[in-house]
DRENDO-1510 file (C-alpha; in Angstrom, 1 decimal, always signed):
<recs>
REC; n; res; u; v; w
REC; 1; MET; +13.5; +77.8; -43.4 .
REC; 2; MET; +12.9; +80.8; -45.6 .
REC; 3; PRO; +10.6; +80.0; -48.5 .
REC; 4; ALA; +12.1; +82.4; -50.9 .
REC; 5; SER; +15.5; +83.6; -52.2 .
REC; 6; LEU; +17.2; +86.6; -50.6 .
REC; 7; ALA; +18.9; +87.4; -53.9 .
REC; 8; VAL; +18.5; +91.2; -54.9 .
REC; 9; THR; +19.1; +93.0; -58.1 .
REC; 10; ILE; +21.1; +96.1; -56.7 .
REC; 11; VAL; +21.4; +99.4; -58.5 .
REC; 12; GLU; +23.2; +99.2; -61.7 .
REC; 13; ASN; +23.5; +102.6; -62.8 .
REC; 14; THR; +27.1; +103.3; -61.6 .
REC; 15; GLY; +27.0; +106.8; -63.2 .
REC; 16; VAL; +24.6; +107.4; -60.2 .
REC; 17; LEU; +26.6; +105.7; -57.7 .
REC; 18; GLU; +29.8; +107.6; -58.6 .
REC; 19; MET; +28.1; +110.7; -57.2 .
REC; 20; LEU; +26.8; +109.0; -54.2 .
REC; 21; GLU; +28.6; +110.0; -51.1 .
REC; 22; ILE; +28.6; +108.3; -47.7 .
REC; 23; THR; +28.5; +110.8; -44.9 .
REC; 24; LYS; +29.0; +110.8; -41.3 .
REC; 25; GLU; +25.3; +111.1; -40.9 .
REC; 26; ASP; +24.7; +108.0; -43.0 .
REC; 27; GLU; +27.2; +106.1; -40.9 .
REC; 28; GLU; +25.4; +107.1; -37.7 .
REC; 29; LYS; +21.9; +106.5; -39.3 .
REC; 30; TYR; +22.8; +102.9; -40.2 .
REC; 31; ARG; +24.9; +102.1; -37.2 .
REC; 32; ILE; +24.1; +98.8; -35.5 .
REC; 33; THR; +23.1; +99.6; -32.0 .
REC; 34; GLY; +23.6; +97.6; -28.9 .
REC; 35; GLY; +19.9; +96.9; -28.6 .
REC; 36; MET; +19.8; +95.6; -32.2 .
REC; 37; ILE; +22.7; +93.4; -31.6 .
REC; 38; TRP; +20.8; +91.7; -28.6 .
REC; 39; VAL; +17.7; +91.2; -30.7 .
REC; 40; PHE; +20.0; +89.4; -33.2 .
REC; 41; PHE; +21.6; +87.3; -30.5 .
REC; 42; LEU; +18.4; +86.4; -28.8 .
REC; 43; THR; +16.7; +85.4; -32.1 .
REC; 44; ARG; +19.8; +83.4; -33.3 .
REC; 45; PHE; +19.9; +81.5; -29.8 .
REC; 46; PHE; +16.4; +80.3; -30.3 .
REC; 47; ILE; +16.3; +79.7; -34.1 .
REC; 48; TYR; +19.8; +78.0; -34.5 .
REC; 49; PRO; +18.8; +74.8; -32.8 .
REC; 50; LEU; +16.1; +74.5; -35.6 .
REC; 51; LEU; +18.7; +75.3; -38.3 .
REC; 52; TRP; +21.1; +72.7; -36.7 .
REC; 53; PHE; +18.3; +70.1; -36.8 .
REC; 54; PHE; +17.7; +70.9; -40.6 .
REC; 55; PHE; +21.2; +71.2; -41.8 .
REC; 56; ARG; +23.2; +68.9; -39.5 .
REC; 57; LEU; +20.7; +66.1; -38.7 .
REC; 58; MET; +18.3; +66.0; -41.5 .
REC; 59; ASN; +21.0; +66.8; -44.0 .
REC; 60; ARG; +24.9; +66.5; -43.9 .
REC; 61; ALA; +25.8; +70.0; -44.0 .
REC; 62; ARG; +29.4; +70.9; -43.5 .
REC; 63; GLN; +31.8; +73.8; -43.9 .
REC; 64; ILE; +35.3; +74.2; -45.3 .
REC; 65; GLY; +37.6; +77.1; -44.6 .
REC; 66; LEU; +35.6; +78.9; -41.9 .
REC; 67; GLU; +39.0; +80.1; -40.3 .
REC; 68; ASN; +39.2; +82.4; -43.5 .
REC; 69; ILE; +36.5; +84.6; -42.0 .
REC; 70; PRO; +38.0; +87.3; -39.8 .
REC; 71; LYS; +36.7; +87.5; -36.3 .
REC; 72; GLU; +36.4; +91.3; -36.3 .
REC; 73; GLY; +36.0; +94.1; -38.8 .
REC; 74; GLY; +34.1; +94.5; -42.1 .
REC; 75; VAL; +33.7; +91.4; -44.2 .
REC; 76; MET; +32.0; +90.8; -47.6 .
REC; 77; ILE; +31.0; +87.1; -47.7 .
REC; 78; ALA; +30.5; +86.9; -51.5 .
REC; 79; ALA; +28.8; +83.8; -52.6 .
REC; 80; ASN; +27.3; +82.0; -55.7 .
REC; 81; HIS; +23.6; +81.4; -55.5 .
REC; 82; VAL; +21.7; +78.4; -56.6 .
REC; 83; SER; +18.8; +77.9; -54.0 .
REC; 84; GLY; +16.9; +79.6; -51.2 .
REC; 85; VAL; +18.7; +77.3; -48.9 .
REC; 86; ASP; +21.8; +79.3; -49.4 .
REC; 87; THR; +20.5; +82.3; -47.5 .
REC; 88; THR; +20.5; +80.6; -44.2 .
REC; 89; LEU; +23.2; +78.0; -44.7 .
REC; 90; ILE; +26.1; +80.5; -45.5 .
REC; 91; PRO; +25.4; +82.6; -42.2 .
REC; 92; TYR; +24.6; +79.4; -40.2 .
REC; 93; PHE; +28.2; +78.5; -40.0 .
REC; 94; VAL; +29.6; +82.0; -39.6 .
REC; 95; ALA; +27.4; +83.2; -36.8 .
REC; 96; ASN; +28.1; +82.1; -33.4 .
REC; 97; PRO; +25.0; +81.8; -31.5 .
REC; 98; PHE; +26.8; +82.5; -28.2 .
REC; 99; LYS; +28.4; +85.7; -29.3 .
REC; 100; LEU; +27.1; +89.3; -29.9 .
REC; 101; ASP; +28.3; +89.4; -33.6 .
REC; 102; PRO; +25.8; +90.1; -36.3 .
REC; 103; VAL; +25.9; +88.5; -39.6 .
REC; 104; LEU; +24.0; +90.7; -42.0 .
REC; 105; ALA; +22.4; +90.1; -45.4 .
REC; 106; VAL; +20.6; +92.0; -48.1 .
REC; 107; ALA; +17.1; +90.8; -48.8 .
REC; 108; LYS; +14.4; +91.7; -51.4 .
REC; 109; GLU; +11.8; +94.0; -49.6 .
REC; 110; GLU; +8.8; +91.6; -50.4 .
REC; 111; LEU; +10.0; +89.1; -47.7 .
REC; 112; PHE; +9.4; +91.7; -45.0 .
REC; 113; THR; +5.7; +91.9; -45.7 .
REC; 114; ILE; +5.2; +88.2; -45.1 .
REC; 115; PRO; +3.8; +87.5; -41.6 .
REC; 116; VAL; +6.2; +85.6; -39.4 .
REC; 117; ILE; +8.7; +85.2; -42.1 .
REC; 118; GLY; +9.3; +88.9; -42.3 .
REC; 119; PHE; +9.9; +89.0; -38.5 .
REC; 120; ILE; +12.4; +86.1; -38.7 .
REC; 121; VAL; +14.4; +87.6; -41.6 .
REC; 122; LYS; +14.6; +90.8; -40.0 .
REC; 123; SER; +15.6; +89.5; -36.6 .
REC; 124; LEU; +18.4; +87.3; -38.1 .
REC; 125; GLY; +19.9; +90.6; -39.6 .
REC; 126; ALA; +18.6; +90.8; -43.1 .
REC; 127; PHE; +17.6; +94.3; -44.3 .
REC; 128; PRO; +15.4; +95.2; -47.3 .
REC; 129; VAL; +16.5; +96.3; -50.9 .
REC; 130; LYS; +14.3; +97.3; -53.7 .
REC; 131; ARG; +15.0; +95.1; -56.6 .
REC; 132; ARG; +13.9; +97.1; -59.4 .
REC; 133; ALA; +14.5; +100.6; -58.6 .
REC; 134; ARG; +17.5; +103.0; -57.9 .
REC; 135; ASP; +17.5; +102.2; -54.1 .
REC; 136; LEU; +20.5; +104.5; -53.3 .
REC; 137; GLU; +19.7; +104.5; -49.6 .
REC; 138; SER; +20.1; +100.8; -49.4 .
REC; 139; MET; +23.4; +101.0; -51.2 .
REC; 140; LYS; +24.6; +103.5; -48.5 .
REC; 141; ARG; +23.3; +101.1; -45.8 .
REC; 142; ILE; +25.2; +98.1; -47.3 .
REC; 143; VAL; +28.5; +100.1; -47.5 .
REC; 144; CYS; +28.0; +101.4; -43.8 .
REC; 145; HIS; +27.3; +97.8; -42.4 .
REC; 146; MET; +30.1; +96.4; -44.5 .
REC; 147; ARG; +32.8; +98.7; -43.2 .
REC; 148; ASN; +32.3; +97.2; -39.5 .
REC; 149; HIS; +30.4; +93.9; -39.7 .
REC; 150; LYS; +30.0; +90.7; -41.7 .
REC; 151; VAL; +27.6; +91.1; -44.7 .
REC; 152; MET; +26.6; +88.2; -47.1 .
REC; 153; ILE; +25.8; +89.2; -50.5 .
REC; 154; PHE; +25.4; +87.3; -53.9 .
REC; 155; PRO; +27.5; +89.3; -56.5 .
REC; 156; GLU; +25.4; +87.6; -59.4 .
REC; 157; GLY; +22.2; +89.4; -58.0 .
REC; 158; THR; +20.0; +86.5; -58.6 .
REC; 159; ARG; +19.8; +82.7; -58.3 .
REC; 160; SER; +21.4; +80.7; -61.1 .
REC; 161; LYS; +19.0; +78.2; -62.6 .
REC; 162; THR; +21.7; +76.1; -64.2 .
REC; 163; GLY; +24.3; +76.1; -61.5 .
REC; 164; ASP; +26.7; +78.0; -63.8 .
REC; 165; LEU; +28.2; +81.2; -62.4 .
REC; 166; LEU; +26.5; +84.3; -63.8 .
REC; 167; THR; +28.1; +87.6; -64.6 .
REC; 168; GLY; +28.8; +89.7; -61.3 .
REC; 169; ARG; +26.9; +93.0; -60.9 .
REC; 170; PRO; +29.1; +96.1; -61.1 .
REC; 171; ALA; +27.3; +97.6; -58.1 .
REC; 172; VAL; +28.9; +95.0; -56.0 .
REC; 173; GLY; +32.3; +96.1; -57.0 .
REC; 174; TRP; +31.3; +99.7; -56.1 .
REC; 175; ILE; +30.4; +98.5; -52.7 .
REC; 176; ALA; +33.7; +96.8; -52.2 .
REC; 177; GLN; +35.5; +99.9; -53.3 .
REC; 178; ASN; +33.8; +102.2; -51.0 .
REC; 179; ALA; +33.4; +99.8; -48.0 .
REC; 180; ARG; +36.9; +98.3; -48.4 .
REC; 181; PRO; +36.0; +95.1; -46.4 .
REC; 182; VAL; +37.9; +91.9; -46.3 .
REC; 183; ILE; +36.4; +90.0; -49.2 .
REC; 184; VAL; +36.0; +86.3; -48.7 .
REC; 185; PRO; +34.8; +84.4; -51.9 .
REC; 186; THR; +32.4; +81.7; -50.9 .
REC; 187; LEU; +30.9; +78.7; -52.6 .
REC; 188; VAL; +27.8; +76.7; -51.9 .
REC; 189; ILE; +27.5; +73.1; -53.1 .
REC; 190; ASN; +24.5; +70.9; -53.7 .
REC; 191; THR; +21.9; +73.3; -52.1 .
REC; 192; ASP; +20.1; +73.1; -55.5 .
REC; 193; LYS; +19.3; +69.5; -54.6 .
REC; 194; PHE; +16.7; +70.3; -51.9 .
REC; 195; PHE; +13.9; +70.9; -54.3 .
REC; 196; TRP; +15.0; +68.6; -57.1 .
REC; 197; PRO; +12.8; +68.7; -60.1 .
REC; 198; GLY; +10.8; +65.5; -60.6 .
REC; 199; ARG; +10.6; +64.5; -57.0 .
REC; 200; PRO; +7.2; +65.0; -55.2 .
REC; 201; ARG; +8.8; +66.3; -52.0 .
REC; 202; PRO; +12.0; +68.0; -50.7 .
REC; 203; TRP; +15.1; +65.7; -50.6 .
REC; 204; PHE; +17.0; +65.1; -47.4 .
REC; 205; GLY; +20.3; +63.7; -46.5 .
REC; 206; ILE; +22.1; +66.1; -48.8 .
REC; 207; PRO; +25.8; +66.8; -48.4 .
REC; 208; TYR; +25.5; +70.6; -48.3 .
REC; 209; THR; +28.9; +72.2; -48.3 .
REC; 210; VAL; +29.9; +75.8; -47.8 .
REC; 211; VAL; +33.5; +76.7; -48.9 .
REC; 212; TYR; +34.9; +79.9; -47.5 .
REC; 213; GLY; +37.9; +80.9; -49.7 .
REC; 214; LYS; +41.1; +82.8; -48.7 .
REC; 215; PRO; +40.4; +86.5; -48.6 .
REC; 216; LEU; +41.0; +88.2; -51.9 .
REC; 217; ASP; +43.6; +91.2; -52.1 .
REC; 218; LEU; +41.8; +93.9; -54.1 .
REC; 219; THR; +43.5; +96.9; -52.5 .
REC; 220; ARG; +45.2; +97.7; -55.7 .
REC; 221; PHE; +41.7; +98.8; -57.0 .
REC; 222; TYR; +40.6; +100.9; -54.1 .
REC; 223; GLY; +42.7; +103.9; -54.9 .
REC; 224; MET; +41.4; +104.1; -58.6 .
REC; 225; GLU; +38.9; +106.4; -59.9 .
REC; 226; GLU; +35.3; +105.4; -59.3 .
REC; 227; SER; +33.9; +104.3; -62.7 .
REC; 228; LYS; +31.9; +101.6; -64.2 .
REC; 229; ALA; +35.0; +99.9; -65.5 .
REC; 230; THR; +36.6; +99.8; -62.1 .
REC; 231; SER; +33.5; +98.5; -60.5 .
REC; 232; ALA; +33.2; +95.7; -63.2 .
REC; 233; THR; +36.8; +94.8; -62.8 .
REC; 234; ILE; +36.5; +94.3; -59.0 .
REC; 235; VAL; +33.4; +92.1; -59.2 .
REC; 236; ASN; +35.0; +90.1; -62.0 .
REC; 237; GLU; +37.9; +89.5; -59.6 .
REC; 238; ILE; +35.4; +88.3; -57.0 .
REC; 239; MET; +33.6; +86.1; -59.5 .
REC; 240; ASN; +37.0; +84.7; -60.5 .
REC; 241; GLY; +37.7; +83.9; -56.8 .
REC; 242; ILE; +34.4; +81.9; -56.6 .
REC; 243; ALA; +35.2; +80.2; -59.9 .
REC; 244; GLU; +38.5; +79.0; -58.6 .
REC; 245; LEU; +36.8; +77.4; -55.5 .
REC; 246; LYS; +34.4; +75.7; -57.8 .
REC; 247; LYS; +37.1; +74.3; -59.9 .
REC; 248; SER; +39.1; +73.1; -56.8 .
REC; 249; HIS; +36.1; +71.3; -55.2 .
REC; 250; ARG; +34.5; +69.7; -58.2 .
REC; 251; ASP; +34.6; +66.4; -56.3 .
REC; 252; LEU; +32.1; +67.5; -53.7 .
REC; 253; TYR; +29.2; +67.8; -56.1 .
REC; 254; MET; +26.5; +65.1; -55.7 .
REC; 255; GLU; +26.0; +62.4; -58.2 .
REC; 256; PRO; +22.5; +62.2; -59.8 .
REC; 257; ILE; +19.5; +61.3; -57.5 .
REC; 258; LEU; +17.5; +58.2; -58.6 .
REC; 259; LEU; +13.9; +58.2; -58.9 .
REC; 260; PRO; +12.0; +55.1; -57.2 .
REC; 261; ASP; +12.1; +53.3; -60.6 .
REC; 262; GLY; +15.8; +53.6; -60.7 .
REC; 263; THR; +16.0; +56.3; -63.4 .
REC; 264; PRO; +18.0; +59.4; -62.6 .
REC; 265; VAL; +16.4; +62.7; -62.0 .
REC; 266; LYS; +17.3; +65.3; -64.6 .
REC; 267; SER; +19.6; +67.7; -62.9 .
REC; 268; PRO; +18.7; +71.5; -62.9 .
REC; 269; VAL; +22.5; +72.0; -62.9 .
REC; 270; SER; +24.0; +71.6; -66.5 .
REC; 271; SER; +27.5; +72.0; -65.7 .
REC; 272; HIS; +30.0; +72.6; -62.7 .
REC; 273; ALA; +32.5; +74.3; -64.8 .
</recs>
């Protein structure tokens, strides 16, 4: 498992983004080549048995709505983010270990400097983004990938420490407007329970759940003038889609875990609203 979150804080200065142009040269520069796809495939083939062991055998992970993910074309898998487990659980169900179909993700650049972990992250399809800088090249890369492939992204830009949904980042709205992918709101449930505060070790046997919602129709925004207001409106629609999933799947959240003395562990999640 990856020991750190892959959440990133993307460029927020949409005034800069409005002037950013995606050229044919950019599309060629960030094109996923056949060789890269084979690397993803081979790595996935060997790593996925380990993920199966962790998610399905040691825990009780399941998915709902996987049929909502298109088999081809650009897809934004837009998910809430409450745990480092999210970063492998979400693509675990989407990626088929027997098909040459990459599932990409944005990742903080620090992960790529960690021996072994950096190699695994890169091989699984993640690419680095600078979290505290105007990383315009990464914005271009995300758009180019999302026009043709499945890309997982956390619109909140960081992990929620309470479990409540945070405000979505306008830059994600800009990405959607320029990439025009199929947008699938996605909800992860109970992944925050793995490193539950108060326990001396990770907790296993957790009913992890990923809910892939029906695609959102945001085409009415795509012809609008690029602006911070437009980007904010688009990402708000995405966050509303995730909120609706959360509301309709409240019954899947775990009850409090009990310590050996029978007292409940204080949940890091204050609300599921």
